[in-house]
C-alpha positions in Angstrom: 0.0 0.0 0.0 2.8 2.4 0.9 4.2 2.2 -2.7 1.0 3.9 -3.9 1.3 6.9 -1.5 3.1 9.7 -3.3 1.5 12.5 -1.4 -0.9 13.2 1.5 -3.6 13.6 -1.2 -3.2 9.8 -1.9 -3.3 9.2 1.8 -6.6 11.0 2.2 -8.2 8.7 -0.5 -7.9 5.7 1.8 -10.7 4.5 4.0 -10.0 4.1 7.7 -9.2 0.3 7.5 -6.6 0.9 4.8 -5.2 3.7 6.9 -4.7 1.4 9.8 -2.9 -1.1 7.6 -0.6 1.6 6.3 0.9 2.4 9.7 2.7 -0.9 10.3 3.9 -0.9 6.7 5.3 2.6 7.1 6.9 1.6 10.3 8.5 -1.5 8.7 9.9 0.7 5.9 11.5 3.1 8.4 13.1 0.1 10.2 14.4 -1.4 7.0 15.9 1.8 5.7 17.5 2.7 9.0 19.0 -0.8 9.5 21.4 -0.2 6.6 21.5 3.6 6.5 21.6 4.7 10.1 19.4 7.5 11.4 17.1 8.5 14.3 14.9 5.5 14.7 13.1 5.3 18.0 11.4 8.7 17.9 10.2 8.3 14.4 8.7 4.9 15.1 6.7 6.3 18.0 5.3 9.2 15.9 3.8 7.2 13.0 0.1 7.3 13.9 0.3 11.0 14.8 1.9 11.9 11.5 -0.5 9.7 9.5 -3.4 11.3 11.3 -2.2 14.8 10.8 -1.8 14.4 7.0 -5.1 12.6 6.8 -7.1 15.2 8.7 -5.3 18.4 7.7 -5.0 19.8 4.1 -1.2 19.8 3.8 0.8 21.6 2.4 -1.7 24.4 2.6 -2.0 23.6 6.3 1.4 23.8 7.9 3.1 21.3 10.3 6.2 22.3 12.1 8.1 19.4 13.7 10.2 19.6 16.9 12.6 18.0 17.2 13.0 17.3 13.5 14.4 13.8 13.8 10.9 12.4 14.6 9.6 13.4 11.1 10.7 10.3 9.1 7.1 9.2 8.4 6.3 12.7 7.3 9.1 12.7 4.7 8.1 9.3 3.4 4.4 10.3 3.0 5.2 13.6 1.2 6.7 12.3 -2.0 10.1 11.3 -0.7 9.6 7.6 -0.2 12.3 6.4 -2.6 14.6 9.3 -1.7 14.4 8.3 2.0 16.7 5.4 1.2 19.4 8.1 0.9 18.4 9.9 4.1 21.3 11.8 5.6 23.6 10.9 2.7 25.4 13.3 0.3 23.0 14.6 -2.3 20.2 12.8 -0.4 17.6 13.9 2.1 18.4 15.9 5.1 17.8 14.1 8.4 15.5 16.9 9.4 12.7 19.0 7.9 14.2 21.5 5.4 12.3 24.2 3.6 14.3 23.9 0.4 13.7 20.2 0.2 9.9 20.1 0.1 6.8 22.3 0.2 5.6 20.1 3.0 8.5 21.2 5.2 7.0 24.4 6.5 10.0 25.2 8.7 13.5 23.9 9.1 14.0 22.2 12.5 17.4 20.7 13.4 17.7 22.0 16.9 14.9 21.5 19.5 12.3 23.7 21.1 11.7 26.0 18.1 8.3 24.7 16.8 5.9 26.7 18.9 7.5 30.1 18.2 7.8 29.3 14.5 4.2 28.0 14.3 2.9 31.1 16.0 4.7 33.2 13.5 3.3 31.2 10.6 -0.2 31.5 12.1 0.0 35.2 12.5 1.5 35.6 9.0 -1.5 33.6 7.6 -3.9 35.8 9.5 -2.4 39.1 8.4 -2.2 37.9 4.8 -5.8 36.7 4.8 -4.9 33.1 4.2 -7.2 30.3 5.4 -4.5 28.0 6.8 -4.2 25.8 9.9 -0.9 25.6 11.7 0.2 22.7 13.9 3.3 22.6 16.1 4.3 18.9 16.6 6.6 18.9 19.7 8.1 16.0 21.6 11.2 14.0 22.5 12.1 16.3 25.3 11.8 19.5 23.3 9.2 21.0 25.6 11.8 21.3 28.4 13.7 23.9 26.3 13.3 27.6 27.4 12.4 28.7 23.9 9.4 26.3 23.9 8.2 27.8 27.2 8.6 31.3 25.8 6.6 30.3 22.8 3.9 28.8 25.0 3.7 31.9 27.1 3.2 34.1 24.0 0.9 31.8 22.1 -1.4 31.1 25.1 -1.9 34.8 25.7 -2.8 35.4 22.0 -5.8 34.7 20.0 -3.8 32.9 17.3 -5.2 29.9 15.6 -2.5 27.4 16.6 -2.7 23.7 17.5 0.1 22.1 19.5 0.5 18.4 19.5 2.5 17.3 22.5 4.1 13.9 21.6 4.8 12.6 25.0 6.9 9.5 24.8 8.4 9.5 28.3 5.6 8.1 30.3 3.2 5.2 29.9 -0.6 5.7 29.2 -2.2 6.4 32.6 -5.7 6.0 34.0 -7.0 9.0 31.9 -7.1 6.7 28.9 -10.4 5.1 29.4 -14.2 5.3 28.7 -15.0 8.4 30.9 -12.0 10.3 29.6 -12.9 9.6 26.0 -16.4 10.7 26.7 -15.2 14.0 28.2 -12.9 14.6 25.3 -15.7 14.1 22.8 -17.9 16.4 24.9 -15.5 19.2 25.2 -14.9 19.3 21.4 -18.6 18.9 20.4 -19.8 21.9 18.4 -23.2 22.0 20.3 -21.4 22.0 23.6 -19.1 24.8 22.5 -22.0 26.9 21.2 -23.9 26.5 24.4 -20.8 27.3 26.5 -20.3 30.5 24.5 -23.9 31.6 25.0 -23.5 31.1 28.8 -20.4 33.2 28.9 -22.1 35.9 26.8 -25.1 35.9 29.1 -22.9 36.3 32.2 -21.0 39.2 30.6 -17.7 40.6 31.8 -17.0 40.8 35.5 -15.9 39.0 38.6 -18.6 36.3 38.5 -17.6 35.2 35.0 -13.9 35.2 35.8 -14.4 33.2 39.0 -16.7 30.7 37.2 -14.2 30.2 34.4 -11.4 29.6 36.9 -13.4 26.9 38.6 -14.3 25.3 35.3 -10.7 25.3 34.1 -9.5 23.8 37.4 -12.2 21.1 37.4 -11.6 20.2 33.7 -7.9 20.1 34.1 -8.0 17.8 37.1 -10.4 15.4 35.3 -8.8 15.5 31.9 -5.1 16.0 32.3 -4.1 16.5 35.9 -1.2 18.8 36.5 -0.4 18.9 32.7 -3.8 20.2 31.9 -3.7 22.8 34.7 -0.4 24.1 33.5 -1.5 24.6 29.9 -4.9 26.0 30.8 -3.1 28.5 33.1 -1.1 29.7 30.1 -4.3 30.3 28.1 -4.5 27.1 26.1 -7.5 24.9 25.8 -6.1 21.5 26.8 -7.3 18.2 25.4 -6.0 14.8 26.3 -4.1 12.8 26.9 -5.0 10.4 24.1 -3.2 7.2 23.0 -1.0 8.6 20.2 -0.4 5.1 18.9 -4.0 4.4 18.5 -5.0 5.7 15.0 -8.7 5.8 15.8 -8.2 8.0 18.8 -5.7 10.2 17.0 -7.9 10.8 13.9 -11.0 11.4 16.0 -9.3 14.0 18.2 -7.7 15.8 15.3 -11.0 16.0 13.4 -12.6 17.6 16.4 -9.7 20.0 17.1 -9.3 21.1 13.5 -12.6 22.8 13.6 -11.8 24.8 16.8 -9.9 28.1 16.8 -7.5 29.8 19.2 -4.5 28.3 21.0 -5.1 24.7 21.9 -3.1 21.7 22.8 -3.5 17.9 22.3 -1.5 15.8 24.7 -0.7 12.4 23.0 1.1 9.6 24.8 3.3 7.5 22.5 5.8 4.7 22.8 9.3 5.5 21.7 10.4 2.7 19.4 6.8 1.6 18.9 6.5 -1.6 16.8 10.1 -2.8 17.0 10.8 -4.7 20.2 14.5 -3.8 20.7 13.7 -0.1 20.4 10.8 -0.4 22.8 12.9 -2.2 25.3 15.9 0.2 25.2 14.8 3.6 23.7 18.0 5.4 24.7 20.2 3.0 22.7 17.8 2.8 19.8 17.3 6.6 19.6 20.1 6.4 16.9 21.4 2.8 17.0 23.6 2.7 13.9 23.3 -0.3 11.6 21.5 -3.4 12.8 20.0 -6.7 11.8 16.3 -6.3 11.5 15.4 -9.9 12.4 17.6 -10.3 15.4 17.9 -6.7 16.6 21.6 -7.1 16.9 23.5 -3.9 16.3 26.3 -4.0 13.8 29.3 -2.4 15.4 31.5 -0.2 13.3 35.3 -0.7 13.2 36.9 2.0 15.4 40.6 2.7 14.9 40.6 4.4 18.3 38.5 5.4 21.3 35.9 8.1 20.7 36.6 11.5 22.2 33.3 11.4 24.1 34.5 8.2 25.9 37.9 9.8 26.7 36.1 12.8 28.1 33.7 10.7 30.2 36.5 8.5 31.7 38.8 11.4 32.4 36.0 13.5 34.0 35.2 10.6 36.4 38.9 10.2 37.3 39.3 13.9 38.0 36.1 13.9 40.1 37.6 11.1 42.2 40.6 13.2 42.9 38.7 16.5 43.5 35.4 16.5 45.4 34.6 20.0 43.9 34.3 18.7 40.3 30.7 18.2 39.0 29.3 17.4 35.6 26.4 19.2 33.8 24.8 18.3 30.5 21.7 19.5 28.7 20.2 16.1 27.9 23.3 14.6 26.2 24.7 12.4 29.0 25.2 9.3 26.8 26.2 11.2 23.7 28.9 13.2 25.5 30.1 10.4 27.8 28.9 12.0 31.0 26.9 8.9 31.8 30.2 7.4 33.1 30.2 10.0 35.9 26.5 9.6 36.4 26.8 5.9 37.1 29.4 6.2 39.8 28.6 9.6 41.2 25.0 10.4 40.6 25.0 13.1 43.2 27.6 15.0 41.3 26.0 14.7 37.9 23.2 17.1 36.6 21.2 16.5 33.5 19.1 19.7 33.2 17.2 18.7 30.1 17.3 20.4 26.7 18.2 23.7 28.3 21.6 25.0 27.2 21.1 28.5 28.6 20.1 27.1 32.0 23.0 24.6 31.9 25.5 27.4 31.6 24.0 29.7 34.2 23.4 26.8 36.5 27.1 26.0 36.1 28.0 29.6 36.8 26.0 29.3 40.1 27.8 26.1 41.0 31.2 27.8 40.3 30.2 30.9 42.4 29.3 28.5 45.2 32.8 27.0 45.2 32.5 24.0 42.9 34.4 23.2 39.6 31.7 22.5 37.0 32.4 20.8 33.7 29.5 21.7 31.4 29.5 19.6 28.3 27.4 21.0 25.3 27.6 20.0 21.7 29.4 22.9 19.9 26.4 23.6 17.6 24.1 23.9 20.6 26.4 26.1 22.6 25.3 28.9 20.3 22.0 28.9 22.2 23.8 29.8 25.4 25.9 32.6 24.0 24.7 35.4 26.2 24.9 33.2 29.3 28.5 32.3 28.5 29.4 36.0 28.2 27.2 37.5 30.9 27.0 34.8 33.6 30.4 33.2 33.3 33.0 35.3 31.5 31.9 38.7 32.9 32.1 37.3 36.4 35.3 35.5 35.7 33.9 32.2 37.0 35.9 29.0 36.6 33.5 27.0 34.4 34.9 24.4 32.1 32.9 24.4 28.9 33.5 21.2 26.8 32.3 21.6 23.3 31.8 18.1 21.9 31.1 17.7 18.2 33.2 20.7 17.3 33.9 21.0 13.6 32.2 18.8 10.9 29.8 16.2 12.3 28.9 14.1 9.3 25.4 12.8 8.4 23.5 15.2 10.7 24.6 18.0 8.4 24.5 21.8 8.5 22.2 22.1 11.6 24.7 20.2 13.8 28.2 21.2 12.5 30.2 22.9 15.3 31.8 25.4 12.9 31.2 28.7 14.6 32.5 28.3 18.2 36.0 29.7 17.7 34.7 32.8 15.9 31.9 33.3 18.4 33.9 33.0 21.6 37.3 34.4 20.6 36.2 38.0 21.2 34.9 37.2 24.8 37.2 38.7 27.4 38.6 36.3 30.1 37.8 33.2 27.9 40.4 30.5 27.2 39.8 28.4 24.0 41.8 25.2 23.7 41.7 22.5 20.9 43.5 19.2 21.7 45.3 17.5 18.9 44.6 14.0 20.3 43.2 12.0 23.2 46.3 12.6 25.5 46.1 16.3 25.0 42.3 16.3 25.8 43.1 14.5 29.0 45.7 17.0 30.0 43.6 20.0 29.0 40.8 18.8 31.2 43.3 18.5 34.0 44.6 22.0 33.3 41.0 23.3 33.3 40.4 21.7 36.7 43.4 23.7 38.0 42.5 27.0 36.3 40.6 29.7 38.2 40.8 32.6 35.7 37.4 32.3 34.1 35.7 30.2 31.4 37.9 27.5 30.0 36.6 26.2 26.6 37.8 22.9 25.2 36.6 22.0 21.7 37.0 18.5 20.2 35.5 16.6 17.3 32.8 14.0 17.0 34.1 10.4 16.6 37.4 8.7 17.1 40.7 10.0 18.3 44.2 9.3 16.9 44.7 6.0 18.6 46.9 7.3 21.4 47.4 5.4 24.7 45.7 8.1 26.7 44.8 5.7 29.6 48.4 5.3 30.6 49.4 8.9 29.9 50.2 11.1 32.9 48.4 14.3 33.4 50.3 17.3 32.3 49.5 21.0 33.0 49.5 22.7 29.7 50.1 26.4 30.3 47.3 28.5 28.6 48.7 30.4 25.7 51.5 27.9 25.0 51.6 25.7 21.9 54.3 23.4 20.5 56.5 22.8 17.5 55.9 19.4 16.0 58.4 19.7 13.2 61.3 22.0 12.3 61.4 23.4 8.8 62.3 26.2 6.5 60.6 28.3 3.9 57.1 27.4 4.8 55.2 27.0 8.1 51.9 25.4 9.0 50.0 26.5 12.2 47.2 24.0 13.0 44.6 23.8 15.7 43.2 20.5 17.2 43.4 17.2 15.4 44.2 19.1 12.2 47.8 19.2 13.6 48.0 15.5 12.8 46.7 16.0 9.3 49.3 18.8 8.9 52.1 16.4 9.9 50.8 13.9 7.3 50.7 16.7 4.7 54.2 17.8 5.5 55.7 14.6 4.3 53.7 14.9 1.0 54.8 18.6 0.6 58.5 17.7 1.1 58.3 14.8 -1.3 56.7 16.9 -4.0 58.5 20.2 -3.6 61.6 19.6 -1.6 60.4 22.2 1.0 60.3 20.8 4.5 57.6 22.8 6.3 57.7 23.7 9.9 54.6 22.5 11.7 53.1 23.9 14.9 50.3 22.8 17.1 48.9 26.1 18.4 46.8 24.3 21.1 45.3 27.5 22.5 43.5 29.7 20.1 43.0 32.1 23.0 45.3 33.3 24.4 47.5 33.0 21.4 51.1 31.8 21.5 52.5 34.8 19.7 56.0 33.4 20.0 55.0 30.6 17.7 53.5 33.0 15.2 56.6 35.2 15.3 58.7 32.1 14.7 56.5 30.8 11.9 56.4 34.2 10.2 60.2 34.4 10.3 60.5 31.1 8.5 58.5 32.2 5.4 54.9 31.7 4.2 52.3 30.7 6.8 49.3 28.4 6.3 46.8 28.1 9.2 44.6 25.0 9.4 41.5 24.6 11.6 38.2 22.6 11.6 36.2 25.7 12.3 34.9 28.7 10.4 37.7 30.3 8.5 36.1 33.7 9.0 36.9 34.9 12.5 38.8 31.7 13.6 42.4 30.8 14.0 43.2 32.4 10.6 41.6 35.7 11.8 43.6 35.5 15.0 46.9 35.0 13.3 46.4 37.6 10.6 45.2 40.2 13.1 48.2 39.7 15.3 50.6 39.9 12.3 48.9 43.0 11.1 49.2 44.6 14.5 53.0 44.2 14.4 53.2 45.3 10.8 54.5 41.9 9.6 54.0 41.5 5.8 54.4 37.8 5.5 52.1 35.8 3.2 49.4 34.1 5.2 46.6 31.9 3.9 44.1 29.7 5.7 42.3 26.5 5.4 39.0 26.0 7.4 35.3 25.7 6.9 34.3 28.1 4.2 31.6 30.7 4.4 28.7 28.4 3.4 26.8 25.5 4.9 28.3 22.1 4.4 25.7 19.4 3.5 25.3 16.0 5.1 27.9 13.4 4.2 30.6 11.3 5.9 32.9 13.3 8.1 36.0 12.3 6.0 34.3 13.4 2.8 33.2 16.8 4.4 36.8 17.4 5.5 38.0 16.6 2.0 35.5 19.0 0.6 36.9 21.8 2.8 40.6 20.8 2.1 41.0 19.7 5.7 42.6 16.3 4.9 46.3 15.7 4.3 45.8 15.9 0.6 43.9 19.2 0.8 46.6 20.7 3.0 49.3 19.5 0.7 47.5 21.0 -2.3 47.1 24.4 -0.7 50.7 24.5 0.4 52.0 23.5 -3.0 49.9 26.2 -4.6 51.4 28.8 -2.2 54.9 27.6 -2.7 54.6 27.5 -6.5 53.0 30.9 -6.6 55.8 32.3 -4.5 58.4 30.8 -6.8 56.7 32.3 -9.8 56.5 35.7 -8.1 60.2 35.6 -7.2 61.2 34.6 -10.8 59.2 37.5 -12.2 60.9 39.9 -9.8 64.3 38.5 -10.7 63.6 39.0 -14.5 62.6 42.6 -13.8 65.8 43.2 -12.0 
């Protein structure tokens, strides 16, 4: 049946029995595709009936659906003309793993980061109203996104407005409770019945404005909330929403019935749906954390197919070192905004749960909470994916740096992240935080240096200490047996002596620079000097002076070329009126699409071959320029 669905219009031609049969077929297709082409599985499996119901009841794409977080929208992509393309989900020249406006008219708003849907949907609803368009707008929020501060800001604004917005709360964290039953279903049907609503409006009109009407409405809201939704209902009703639910979000009949009734209502309203993360695939239902994004797996057995790792992952190094440091220093605590397993902080959580804080998807709160912990005498290590740190920019400046508090900010997934694509690349952190007074910015070249930088940060009391490191595996160094070393802020190292050409690299790119140096020497006879800058702030100006005295300088960084290490080096050289030739390799001024990490680095010239090519180009151009000058003389 699924092979005949090329748009929601085809979906709306099915009768209800066919629609019910479509759901398991759709779920099986998601499982099959994700088993060989990894993606976000568990969330999308749980959202199947809700997405089918939405496209069945609403007139998409005229009616708008905004997903949050975007990785639960796989069924949406498949039903909106991208069924065959879904087999190349998250691949180069394939589909984005998230809704993307440029990809389909059905993707009303791009959503890679969480907690944006309510604000965006409210904007779409108001735009439609001002332009006289008859459109319905739905915000589909779940998978923890409602914990984000932006979502709560959107709720506060939407609830106090008269905007025609429907919020679907896809709640996959608790089981279906006692409210799912006969009396609850009856009350839900009653409160959405047009006759009931018309009668209710007449009663309010007869009562008129005044204290009696206000008091009666408060009593009604309180009573309805306690019957229908308990504390959840009371919370949303207090914000100005009409609350409905909870309903069984994996029961298609309940979903379609509720959506049909709610579609005809107006104003801010919310449908609370309880779903099962990983629904329909037993391994994902049993272990939703692992099966959130499980990698490749065997569909029949549920056995995950482990990839071949040349070395330990940086996140595992971070987690193990943090635990070891915490054993040695009782002031050390760990904070994460809902990324405990992804960043490796689950290792600390298992042994020292009282010194571990998962604050939910609340990057801003995570940073200011860390600042409070530091002000109270602790040594917080706050781990945030680099891309998500952008959301806490003001807090890092105002609450940490301005007060010179010793908060260690570990930016996991710095640089290019692979298949998650443009929304998740950690490209901008160096450029963003380099201007911040009191901040230290470090980039370890390997696992051993990450270990020592974490130790250095634990000893540092001079303000925010940022450590940025990439997604994936390290360099294969024996970090477990390496001793801690205090790495003085602002001091880098020379990795190789040379003449005529110098490479200054940040982070693991220092290793690629060493590989490139061999190729450069073999091809040109020039042996480049290679430096690991280690600290992008404060800069090791002695290294830059030395590199400039050698000859041409090439900077290499897995971060934005604009405003990053290249900017720092050229600004310094300009300030001392040094006229050496300096060029840079980094992430260019455009968004890099989803692909394998190694392919993305190659695209940006950040592999050994790319560094070699750039260096040879500079060397050859210099030789040609010298020859022209000699001929003129």
